[in-house]
Backbone as CSV, one residue per row, in Angstrom:
resi,resn,N_x,N_y,N_z,CA_x,CA_y,CA_z,C_x,C_y,C_z
1,MET,142.476,63.733,67.989,142.800,64.619,69.133,142.341,66.106,68.848
2,LYS,142.743,66.515,67.542,142.400,67.835,67.183,140.954,68.096,67.171
3,ARG,140.244,67.020,66.658,138.881,67.112,66.537,138.160,67.231,67.979
4,LEU,138.645,66.475,68.862,138.080,66.506,70.185,138.322,67.956,70.830
5,PHE,139.527,68.467,70.628,139.848,69.836,71.041,138.915,70.826,70.509
6,LEU,138.552,70.696,69.202,137.829,71.810,68.593,136.370,71.596,69.127
7,LEU,135.922,70.406,69.358,134.500,70.189,69.952,134.493,70.807,71.447
8,TRP,135.490,70.590,72.106,135.791,71.098,73.523,135.595,72.696,73.489
9,LEU,136.339,73.187,72.561,136.391,74.698,72.472,135.042,75.265,72.107
10,ALA,134.303,74.566,71.220,133.047,75.026,70.749,132.061,75.017,71.954
11,GLY,132.299,73.986,72.713,131.316,73.771,73.897,131.553,74.853,74.932
12,ILE,132.784,75.287,75.127,133.072,76.370,75.993,132.509,77.746,75.420
13,LEU,132.680,77.958,74.232,132.091,79.196,73.531,130.664,79.288,73.680
14,LEU,129.975,78.080,73.420,128.477,78.154,73.563,128.104,78.345,75.008
15,LEU,128.809,77.709,75.911,128.510,78.035,77.418,128.642,79.539,77.739
16,GLY,129.702,79.999,77.343,130.058,81.520,77.502,128.855,82.370,76.946
17,CYS,128.397,82.018,75.813,127.199,82.816,75.246,126.007,82.738,76.039
18,ALA,125.789,81.412,76.574,124.579,81.228,77.329,124.662,81.942,78.615
19,GLU,125.819,82.048,79.192,125.940,82.645,80.561,125.841,84.222,80.377
20,ALA,126.284,84.631,79.200,126.208,86.096,78.850,124.847,86.700,78.579
21,LYS,123.857,85.889,78.411,122.507,86.301,78.152,121.980,87.319,79.033
22,VAL,121.527,88.451,78.638,121.196,89.496,79.520,119.658,89.502,79.669
23,PRO,119.217,89.668,81.002,117.756,89.740,81.234,117.071,90.797,80.477
24,GLU,115.904,90.589,80.146,115.095,91.742,79.570,114.966,92.732,80.495
25,ASN,115.011,94.032,79.868,115.004,95.341,80.771,116.246,95.672,81.538
26,GLN,117.227,94.865,81.337,118.602,95.117,82.207,119.214,96.192,81.510
27,ILE,119.711,97.213,82.317,120.423,98.295,81.872,121.867,98.002,81.753
28,MET,122.514,98.445,80.633,123.938,98.032,80.415,124.731,99.369,80.305
29,ASP,125.923,99.242,80.631,126.826,100.243,80.408,127.573,100.265,79.039
30,GLY,128.400,101.277,78.815,128.919,101.329,77.398,129.941,100.207,77.085
31,ASP,130.401,99.523,78.012,131.197,98.265,77.848,130.471,96.990,77.733
32,GLY,129.087,97.125,77.695,128.396,95.841,77.653,128.164,95.035,78.946
33,MET,128.483,95.822,80.113,128.404,95.079,81.349,127.087,95.621,82.050
34,MET,126.335,94.760,82.757,125.118,95.019,83.599,125.478,96.060,84.652
35,ASN,124.658,97.139,84.702,125.066,98.107,85.784,123.917,98.479,86.651
36,SER,122.801,97.680,86.569,121.703,97.972,87.291,120.695,96.792,87.495
37,TYR,119.788,96.981,88.483,118.695,95.911,88.651,117.813,95.747,87.391
38,VAL,116.896,94.917,87.371,116.071,94.610,86.353,114.583,95.176,86.746
39,LYS,113.955,95.944,85.998,112.691,96.476,86.142,111.509,95.551,85.564
40,ILE,110.678,95.106,86.404,109.576,94.148,85.867,108.222,94.736,86.370
41,THR,107.165,94.207,85.721,105.840,94.831,86.166,105.293,93.883,87.289
42,PRO,104.272,94.461,88.100,103.812,93.551,89.164,103.173,92.346,88.727
43,GLU,102.692,92.226,87.508,102.093,91.146,86.900,103.308,90.073,86.615
44,GLU,104.453,90.585,86.143,105.517,89.618,86.010,106.031,89.098,87.409
45,ALA,105.955,89.965,88.354,106.425,89.673,89.787,105.545,88.461,90.235
46,GLN,104.286,88.581,90.034,103.395,87.534,90.501,103.597,86.287,89.884
47,GLU,103.910,86.229,88.469,104.260,84.988,87.797,105.461,84.434,88.324
48,ARG,106.499,85.282,88.777,107.831,84.696,89.366,107.574,84.058,90.682
49,MET,106.647,84.784,91.479,106.425,84.251,92.857,105.723,82.794,92.838
50,LYS,105.219,82.466,91.772,104.491,81.120,91.592,105.573,80.112,91.368
51,LYS,106.831,80.462,91.045,107.860,79.387,90.801,108.532,79.000,92.105
52,ASP,108.992,77.773,92.142,109.791,77.299,93.258,111.210,77.425,92.880
53,ASP,111.895,78.674,92.821,113.095,78.890,92.458,113.965,79.559,93.545
54,GLY,113.548,79.491,94.747,114.255,80.002,95.844,114.294,81.502,95.965
55,HIS,113.350,82.118,95.265,113.367,83.721,95.380,112.893,84.075,96.667
56,VAL,113.179,85.393,96.874,112.731,86.128,98.134,112.126,87.403,97.690
57,VAL,110.985,87.644,98.329,110.367,89.057,98.140,110.705,89.942,99.202
58,VAL,111.166,91.034,99.024,111.693,92.070,99.929,110.837,93.378,99.824
59,ASP,110.297,93.682,100.972,109.509,94.845,101.162,110.450,95.881,101.784
60,VAL,110.685,97.075,101.215,111.603,97.966,101.651,110.957,99.225,102.336
61,ARG,109.775,99.082,102.774,108.978,100.149,103.479,109.505,100.070,104.962
62,ARG,108.996,100.933,105.795,109.182,100.931,107.208,108.409,99.703,107.861
63,GLN,108.889,99.371,109.019,108.230,98.195,109.726,106.716,98.535,109.971
64,ASP,106.364,99.832,110.363,104.876,99.969,110.611,104.054,99.836,109.269
65,GLU,104.635,100.306,108.153,104.136,100.071,106.797,103.867,98.610,106.537
66,TYR,104.812,97.819,106.736,104.860,96.419,106.537,103.823,95.753,107.325
67,ASP,103.783,96.083,108.673,102.809,95.529,109.472,101.349,95.741,109.074
68,ALA,101.103,96.956,108.633,99.835,97.346,108.058,99.264,96.446,106.955
69,GLY,100.116,95.937,106.218,99.732,95.080,104.995,100.947,94.846,104.107
70,HIS,101.173,93.602,103.777,102.411,93.386,102.789,102.020,92.156,101.937
71,ILE,102.882,91.800,101.011,102.662,90.759,100.184,103.103,89.470,100.896
72,PRO,102.285,88.401,100.824,102.583,87.163,101.580,103.993,86.643,101.349
73,GLY,104.729,86.364,102.505,106.010,85.837,102.513,107.070,86.834,102.348
74,ALA,106.750,88.165,102.142,107.928,89.117,101.994,108.452,89.393,103.315
75,ILE,109.777,89.715,103.219,110.563,90.120,104.456,110.671,91.619,104.401
76,CYS,110.811,92.155,105.651,110.810,93.558,105.775,112.274,93.999,105.851
77,LEU,112.783,94.775,104.791,114.165,95.230,104.894,114.097,96.774,104.462
78,PRO,113.838,97.716,105.491,113.662,99.086,105.044,114.855,99.701,104.328
79,ASN,114.387,100.418,103.216,115.451,101.036,102.412,116.483,101.763,103.213
80,GLU,116.106,102.521,104.216,117.154,103.311,104.897,118.061,102.434,105.758
81,SER,117.786,101.145,105.848,118.740,100.227,106.603,119.738,99.640,105.658
82,ILE,119.591,99.789,104.341,120.542,99.082,103.469,121.743,100.130,103.299
83,GLY,122.832,99.793,103.610,124.011,100.647,103.688,125.241,99.851,102.919
84,ALA,126.350,100.049,103.416,127.498,99.595,102.901,127.783,98.035,103.111
85,GLU,127.021,97.475,104.045,127.092,95.993,104.357,125.967,95.295,103.883
86,ARG,126.204,93.914,103.365,125.208,93.172,102.819,124.315,92.813,103.932
87,PRO,123.054,92.940,103.660,121.841,92.427,104.745,121.997,91.060,105.138
88,ALA,121.982,90.729,106.473,122.034,89.407,106.886,120.926,88.484,106.390
89,GLN,119.835,89.132,106.133,118.681,88.330,105.649,118.897,87.889,104.217
90,LEU,119.882,88.284,103.487,120.068,88.069,102.117,121.581,87.554,102.039
91,ALA,121.760,86.231,102.387,123.019,85.613,102.273,123.456,85.171,101.035
92,ASP,122.619,84.964,100.060,123.058,84.398,98.706,123.012,85.517,97.624
93,LEU,124.158,85.693,97.126,124.461,86.797,96.189,123.688,86.517,94.860
94,ASP,123.468,85.191,94.646,122.782,84.726,93.373,121.314,84.408,93.537
95,GLN,120.777,84.683,94.644,119.313,84.493,94.842,118.423,85.492,94.118
96,ILE,117.284,85.094,93.558,116.426,85.971,92.953,115.737,86.876,94.049
97,ILE,115.913,88.239,93.911,115.423,89.054,94.869,114.360,90.011,94.161
98,LEU,113.140,90.038,94.614,112.010,90.728,94.150,111.710,91.838,95.116
99,VAL,111.786,93.136,94.685,111.786,94.382,95.536,110.602,95.115,95.257
100,TYR,109.902,95.522,96.293,108.790,96.442,96.172,108.857,97.508,97.443
101,CYS,108.002,98.588,97.240,107.783,99.525,98.354,106.269,99.876,98.339
102,ARG,106.010,101.130,98.579,104.625,101.808,98.600,104.207,102.249,97.261
103,SER,105.105,103.112,96.608,104.758,103.623,95.285,105.799,103.423,94.306
104,GLY,106.930,102.970,94.537,107.940,102.634,93.533,109.263,103.537,93.636
105,ASN,109.253,104.479,94.584,110.494,105.314,94.728,111.574,104.593,95.499
106,ARG,111.225,104.116,96.791,112.202,103.513,97.576,112.668,102.120,97.034
107,SER,111.690,101.510,96.355,112.124,100.130,95.825,113.363,100.426,94.760
108,LYS,113.086,101.435,93.913,114.183,101.639,92.906,115.543,101.891,93.602
109,GLU,115.579,102.775,94.650,116.665,103.053,95.369,117.260,101.783,96.038
110,ALA,116.419,101.093,96.711,116.901,99.859,97.309,117.489,98.687,96.374
111,ALA,116.687,98.665,95.250,117.177,97.649,94.238,118.543,97.949,93.779
112,GLN,118.780,99.330,93.468,120.108,99.593,93.003,121.141,99.423,93.969
113,LYS,120.923,99.697,95.194,121.806,99.567,96.267,122.146,98.129,96.402
114,LEU,121.216,97.222,96.350,121.432,95.705,96.640,122.251,95.290,95.261
115,PHE,121.973,95.759,94.071,122.727,95.348,92.927,124.175,95.813,93.107
116,ASP,124.433,97.104,93.635,125.758,97.593,93.866,126.531,96.867,94.929
117,LEU,125.796,96.183,95.785,126.376,95.302,96.930,126.841,93.997,96.436
118,GLY,126.455,93.671,95.148,126.988,92.343,94.574,125.792,91.457,94.318
119,TYR,124.539,91.683,94.769,123.442,90.827,94.312,123.139,90.824,92.871
120,SER,123.247,89.634,92.288,123.222,89.705,90.646,121.865,89.325,90.081
121,ARG,120.789,89.187,90.910,119.580,88.872,90.341,118.483,89.678,91.032
122,VAL,118.494,91.084,90.945,117.606,91.873,91.575,116.534,92.404,90.643
123,TYR,115.305,92.260,91.012,114.144,92.561,90.213,113.304,93.520,91.079
124,GLU,113.069,94.713,90.457,112.115,95.650,91.088,110.919,95.909,90.371
125,PHE,109.847,95.827,91.131,108.363,95.818,90.512,107.418,96.831,91.003
126,GLY,107.974,97.852,91.680,107.198,99.094,92.003,106.574,98.992,93.408
127,GLY,105.404,99.516,93.453,104.806,99.813,94.754,103.493,98.885,95.035
128,ILE,103.190,98.751,96.384,102.142,97.911,96.731,100.883,98.736,96.366
129,LEU,100.903,99.915,96.026,99.704,100.612,95.492,99.168,100.023,94.209
130,ASP,100.125,99.490,93.461,99.692,98.928,92.195,99.600,97.355,92.134
131,TRP,99.641,96.807,93.358,99.608,95.304,93.607,98.257,94.859,93.496
132,THR,97.757,93.934,92.760,96.369,93.468,92.663,96.291,92.062,93.302
133,GLY,97.638,91.542,93.868,97.483,90.180,94.359,97.135,90.390,95.903
134,GLU,97.357,89.240,96.601,96.854,89.134,97.993,97.865,90.050,98.955
135,ILE,97.228,90.600,99.930,97.949,91.399,100.913,97.620,90.872,102.326
136,VAL,98.452,90.726,103.086,98.207,90.101,104.455,98.995,90.897,105.521
137,THR,98.615,90.673,106.838,99.370,91.079,107.933,100.218,89.896,108.318
138,SER,100.943,89.835,109.336,101.655,88.721,109.787,101.017,87.408,109.894
139,ASP,99.674,87.480,110.159,99.057,86.245,110.392,97.570,86.144,109.739
140,GLU,97.128,87.100,108.910,95.928,86.968,108.291,95.716,87.863,107.106
141,GLU,94.824,87.550,106.254,94.513,88.466,105.057,94.086,89.815,105.709
142,PHE,94.612,90.864,105.002,94.275,92.264,105.515,93.907,93.167,104.422
143,PRO,92.709,93.775,104.285,92.514,94.825,103.284,93.050,96.102,103.791
144,MET,94.001,96.700,102.915,94.582,97.992,103.263,93.670,99.081,103.588
145,ASP,93.971,99.894,104.474,93.258,101.186,104.806,93.382,101.998,103.633
146,PRO,92.402,102.751,103.426,92.461,103.855,102.273,93.722,104.768,102.313
147,ILE,94.202,105.018,101.230,95.560,105.841,101.207,95.098,107.192,100.349
148,PRO,95.505,108.334,100.848,95.322,109.568,100.181,96.203,109.706,98.996
149,ILE,95.654,110.215,97.884,96.321,110.437,96.687,96.199,111.940,96.286
150,LEU,97.239,112.686,96.056,97.103,114.038,95.670,96.890,114.159,94.154
151,CYS,95.748,114.772,93.769,95.279,114.805,92.278,95.602,116.295,91.812
152,ILE,96.156,116.359,90.639,96.494,117.618,90.020,95.862,117.678,88.730
153,GLY,94.990,118.697,88.494,94.178,118.884,87.298,94.717,120.082,86.497
154,VAL,95.158,119.844,85.134,95.555,120.923,84.317,94.694,120.818,83.110
155,GLY,93.725,121.692,82.930,92.863,121.557,81.725,92.150,120.227,81.723
156,ASP,92.313,119.491,80.694,91.716,118.161,80.724,92.671,117.080,81.179
157,THR,93.827,117.456,81.573,94.818,116.455,81.997,94.776,116.322,83.474
158,ARG,94.899,115.008,83.976,94.912,114.755,85.361,96.119,113.960,85.734
159,PHE,96.861,114.342,86.765,98.028,113.724,87.312,97.670,113.271,88.654
160,THR,98.340,112.216,89.216,98.214,111.797,90.482,99.571,111.699,91.142
161,ALA,99.806,112.037,92.350,101.086,112.231,93.091,100.963,111.572,94.368
162,THR,102.184,110.949,94.825,102.229,110.323,96.133,102.722,111.372,97.106
163,LEU,101.976,111.568,98.193,102.356,112.497,99.290,103.600,112.035,100.035
164,GLU,104.393,113.022,100.362,105.659,112.728,101.217,105.273,112.347,102.587
165,ASN,106.076,111.785,103.335,105.747,111.410,104.746,106.409,112.509,105.686
166,ASN,105.860,113.775,105.705,106.329,114.742,106.576,105.105,115.704,106.914
167,SER,105.330,116.476,107.874,104.243,117.300,108.458,103.730,118.330,107.492
168,SER,104.445,118.704,106.465,104.102,119.594,105.481,103.075,119.055,104.642
169,ALA,103.282,117.821,104.180,102.268,117.022,103.421,101.143,116.693,104.159
170,ASP,101.225,116.415,105.458,100.095,116.214,106.289,99.194,117.328,106.369
171,ALA,99.836,118.602,106.516,99.032,119.812,106.642,98.364,120.027,105.320
172,LEU,99.038,119.880,104.286,98.352,120.042,102.930,97.151,119.106,102.789
173,LEU,97.405,117.767,103.195,96.303,116.750,103.078,95.086,117.216,103.888
174,ALA,95.279,117.741,105.104,94.125,118.238,105.961,93.443,119.373,105.310
175,ARG,94.261,120.316,104.635,93.533,121.426,104.062,92.809,120.943,102.898
176,LEU,93.322,119.998,101.945,92.603,119.696,100.726,91.509,118.746,100.976
177,SER,91.545,117.966,102.103,90.435,117.153,102.618,89.259,117.897,102.937
178,THR,89.446,119.126,103.220,88.305,119.955,103.481,87.778,120.682,102.376
179,GLU,88.687,121.311,101.470,88.339,121.982,100.427,89.434,121.951,99.276
180,PRO,89.032,121.550,98.039,90.061,121.620,96.893,90.664,123.038,96.689
181,LEU,91.727,123.096,95.986,92.393,124.374,95.772,92.654,124.580,94.333
182,GLU,92.469,125.780,93.874,92.732,126.190,92.524,93.589,127.417,92.631
183,LEU,94.731,127.307,91.867,95.735,128.321,91.837,96.120,128.699,90.423
184,THR,96.585,129.946,90.133,97.255,130.250,88.882,98.764,130.276,89.134
185,LEU,99.438,129.336,88.384,100.794,129.183,88.562,101.481,129.892,87.420
186,HIS,102.848,130.398,87.762,103.587,131.222,86.867,104.875,130.611,86.548
187,ASP,105.483,130.723,85.333,106.818,130.274,85.051,107.850,130.946,85.888
188,TYR,108.912,130.206,86.302,109.997,130.743,86.914,111.229,129.965,86.581
189,GLY,112.296,130.518,86.022,113.570,129.906,85.883,113.701,128.757,84.903
190,ASN,112.649,128.716,84.127,112.654,127.555,83.150,112.748,126.272,83.627
191,PHE,112.250,126.028,84.924,112.245,124.769,85.465,111.013,124.483,86.342
192,GLU,110.127,125.457,86.605,108.949,125.297,87.592,107.887,126.212,87.163
193,LYS,106.644,125.743,87.704,105.547,126.640,87.601,105.212,126.856,89.202
194,VAL,105.046,128.247,89.563,104.891,128.438,91.004,103.649,129.378,91.235
195,GLY,103.049,129.140,92.490,101.913,130.039,92.831,101.901,130.195,94.285
196,ALA,101.291,131.288,94.680,101.075,131.461,96.136,99.927,130.781,96.724
197,LEU,100.157,130.180,97.845,98.991,129.531,98.597,98.288,130.479,99.340
198,PRO,97.022,130.300,99.686,96.265,131.109,100.523,96.350,130.932,101.909
199,TYR,97.313,130.054,102.242,97.573,129.837,103.739,99.056,129.304,103.929
200,GLU,99.552,129.362,105.126,100.895,128.929,105.381,100.898,127.461,105.822
201,LEU,101.899,126.632,105.333,102.204,125.244,105.809,103.449,125.176,106.402
202,PRO,103.595,124.283,107.453,104.869,123.885,108.061,106.014,123.565,107.048
203,THR,107.157,123.986,107.186,108.263,123.578,106.352,109.081,122.462,106.909
204,ASN,109.743,121.660,106.109,110.700,120.560,106.343,111.762,120.709,105.353
205,ASP,112.488,121.916,105.288,113.298,122.165,104.312,114.593,121.298,104.371
206,GLU,115.077,120.818,103.216,116.340,120.210,103.115,116.778,120.378,101.716
207,ARG,118.127,120.368,101.508,118.784,120.576,100.116,118.479,119.384,99.218
208,ILE,117.843,119.643,98.265,117.466,118.485,97.279,117.671,119.068,95.952
209,THR,117.783,118.039,94.992,117.763,118.338,93.471,116.443,117.774,93.016
210,THR,115.581,118.606,92.437,114.215,118.186,91.946,114.348,117.390,90.634
211,VAL,113.291,116.697,90.423,113.100,115.984,89.234,111.735,116.408,88.674
212,PRO,111.483,116.186,87.366,110.117,116.591,86.759,109.166,115.701,87.565
213,GLY,108.100,116.369,87.985,107.034,115.926,88.693,106.972,116.140,90.205
214,ASP,108.177,116.710,90.604,108.157,117.132,92.133,107.197,118.313,92.410
215,ILE,106.426,118.086,93.489,105.526,119.131,94.058,106.307,119.619,95.271
216,ILE,106.563,120.975,95.164,107.526,121.499,96.232,106.828,122.689,96.996
217,LEU,107.074,122.791,98.258,106.718,123.839,99.108,107.929,124.746,99.345
218,TYR,107.718,126.115,98.948,108.731,127.010,99.072,108.373,128.145,100.079
219,GLN,109.343,128.271,100.980,109.019,129.372,102.027,107.832,129.260,102.796
220,GLY,107.108,128.125,102.717,106.002,127.796,103.543,104.571,128.325,103.042
221,ASN,104.769,129.092,101.930,103.481,129.813,101.372,103.439,129.778,99.892
222,GLN,104.295,129.088,99.219,104.144,128.860,97.690,104.362,127.361,97.300
223,ILE,103.540,127.037,96.410,103.652,125.618,95.846,104.096,125.716,94.409
224,THR,105.004,124.710,94.083,105.554,124.769,92.744,105.480,123.332,92.158
225,ILE,105.174,123.230,90.893,105.449,121.932,90.168,106.643,122.071,89.240
226,TYR,107.519,121.230,89.494,108.849,121.214,88.772,108.766,120.445,87.525
227,TYR,109.184,120.862,86.466,109.392,120.137,85.249,110.854,119.965,84.715
228,ASP,111.656,120.424,85.656,113.085,120.267,85.204,113.855,120.239,86.544
229,GLU,115.269,120.126,86.530,116.032,119.997,87.754,116.321,121.420,88.367
230,ASN,116.384,121.504,89.633,116.858,122.471,90.400,117.409,122.246,91.758
231,THR,118.447,122.674,92.153,118.981,122.217,93.569,118.840,123.518,94.531
232,TRP,118.112,123.274,95.521,117.949,124.314,96.554,117.405,123.693,97.692
233,SER,117.253,124.482,98.856,116.677,124.038,100.153,115.192,124.457,100.246
234,PHE,114.334,123.360,100.139,112.981,123.442,100.210,112.298,122.143,100.644
235,THR,111.013,122.118,100.719,110.271,120.975,101.211,109.510,120.276,100.001
236,ARG,109.800,119.033,99.972,109.059,118.236,99.004,107.728,117.804,99.577
237,LEU,106.605,118.079,98.911,105.209,117.655,99.304,104.741,116.449,98.660
238,ALA,105.038,116.215,97.466,104.673,114.984,96.801,105.435,114.879,95.542
239,ARG,105.147,113.780,94.820,105.872,113.530,93.500,104.808,112.842,92.533
240,ILE,104.578,113.403,91.326,103.924,112.765,90.325,104.839,111.710,89.796
241,GLU,104.320,110.402,89.870,105.102,109.239,89.575,105.174,108.954,87.967
242,THR,106.233,108.623,87.475,106.438,108.047,86.140,105.911,109.083,85.074
243,VAL,106.162,110.343,85.372,105.748,111.370,84.323,107.095,111.748,83.658
244,THR,107.002,112.036,82.346,108.274,112.605,81.673,108.139,114.002,81.586
245,GLN,109.305,114.649,81.468,109.459,116.136,81.301,108.594,116.671,80.176
246,ASN,108.605,115.970,79.034,107.879,116.398,77.840,106.386,116.469,78.091
247,VAL,105.857,115.304,78.784,104.407,115.251,79.037,104.000,116.283,79.918
248,LEU,104.798,116.599,80.958,104.402,117.599,82.022,104.512,119.007,81.417
249,LYS,105.569,119.274,80.652,105.622,120.598,80.122,104.494,120.848,79.022
250,ALA,104.100,119.796,78.345,103.063,119.965,77.367,101.692,120.212,78.081
251,ALA,101.548,119.627,79.309,100.258,119.944,79.976,100.241,121.189,80.597
252,LEU,101.350,121.758,81.216,101.440,123.045,81.750,101.599,124.185,80.705
253,GLY,102.073,123.871,79.667,102.198,125.018,78.520,103.017,126.037,78.941
254,ASP,103.039,127.110,78.069,103.721,128.311,78.266,102.885,129.429,79.029
255,GLY,103.642,130.137,79.837,102.962,131.289,80.486,102.163,130.819,81.745
256,ASP,101.154,131.644,82.157,100.360,131.237,83.346,99.374,130.100,83.013
257,VAL,99.049,129.323,84.120,98.304,128.128,83.926,97.358,127.986,85.177
258,THR,96.210,127.592,84.990,95.308,127.303,86.162,95.430,125.841,86.617
259,VAL,95.727,125.610,87.878,95.936,124.228,88.240,95.118,123.929,89.557
260,ARG,94.477,122.742,89.498,93.531,122.379,90.592,94.209,121.311,91.392
261,PHE,94.116,121.333,92.671,94.626,120.377,93.609,93.554,119.787,94.506
262,TRP,93.419,118.491,94.483,92.460,117.884,95.451,92.857,116.533,95.884
263,ILE,92.119,115.942,96.832,92.536,114.573,97.327,91.524,113.542,97.052
264,GLU,91.933,112.394,96.578,91.179,111.175,96.437,91.812,110.147,97.208
265,TRP,90.881,109.139,97.608,91.366,108.068,98.439,91.186,106.718,97.747
266,THR,92.266,105.902,97.981,92.185,104.573,97.328,91.170,103.818,98.056
267,GLU,90.534,102.726,97.447,89.506,101.838,97.915,90.207,100.958,98.980
């Protein structure tokens, strides 16, 4: 009897260890508990989509963006629609959920919100801009229209940024599509490089906290590249994706710097 009890106890312990296995790239808190979604690459997402495991692919862009071209089988669940209630489209808390958006910003926000709502198997794989697989409309294969990319050149270093969806970014796009821009930017406040624009742009000010890589319009006639945090009321024009503060500061250097802005289009 004692031997049977010990075998039963060992089985329970082994089962507990198996259940406690943490997915790769899972963020943990100080108590060893999962506190975030899992970040994977688009290539890893494609491999997961080949499996018959009941997964669901979630596109968290707006409906019009989804209609223009999306990953086959994905459902449209806009990021801004995810609130305090669990979405009706996602009834199973244990279902594998693969989340993407346009460039990777909204997908991160949506994935975290879904995890916080109790979904235990949320995987975020960035934006459709980096997707190399099939893209369809609701009934046929669809090649995406070219998308404008803001390019920033500092010496021999080149960054690319995703334009915001506002009239300020649209106006900058129109200007740069006609003629590239070269400016001398100055240090300010130990958190940004700023320079005067040769023209005015419409503003869409809101109180935000910047992150390294934010391209900001200030007072309608100044453009700034943020390499640190600052909270103020201004307009975000674009964001350099996945850049670290150290990389950005190294490229911008100390003192005045000449920066070039131009537009390229995806194929």
